[in-house]
C-alpha angles and dihedrals in degrees: 000000000000123000114209112212125179142151099089122134146119122306137164122250111280093031131117139235134179121212117201123194131185137164119251088236106061093189094071123111112234124207113181127359129203141180117213131180137202123199121200110286094006136099124260113259139178116269101174139350138190127195128219090263094049103261111149135203131185139193111252090242093063104029110126093018104058128053126195120202141163135212104206093188090060095031087230130138126203137199111199109198119194133173090023118200131201089251089063088070107121146107108279120213128192120215131197129188102215119210106236144157132276083009142354117260140201128252127187134196121232094251131255123223121235117190120187118191125199 
């Protein structure tokens, strides 16, 4: 399964971007969704997550600025990023836990680069 993420780009500090992500197969059932990021020389870590029933969690560094959401009808996830800071510069990856049989499995997007200039 391929996840198609987009929306990255270059923006000045204080600006906004929205990152959408959807699987190539829109008939899949999606459990949890997450957005991760990896800055140069650092490990990938979770930025925001949303469960199948809509519960959300955020990293402290983005809480109040970023919003994760999902449109189950379109099987699309979104990361709305406001008040961007230079330290938000990273490659952003979307993650889906796909409901499968005999077990669920993980799917990752290819990554989209977000660059925030001061």
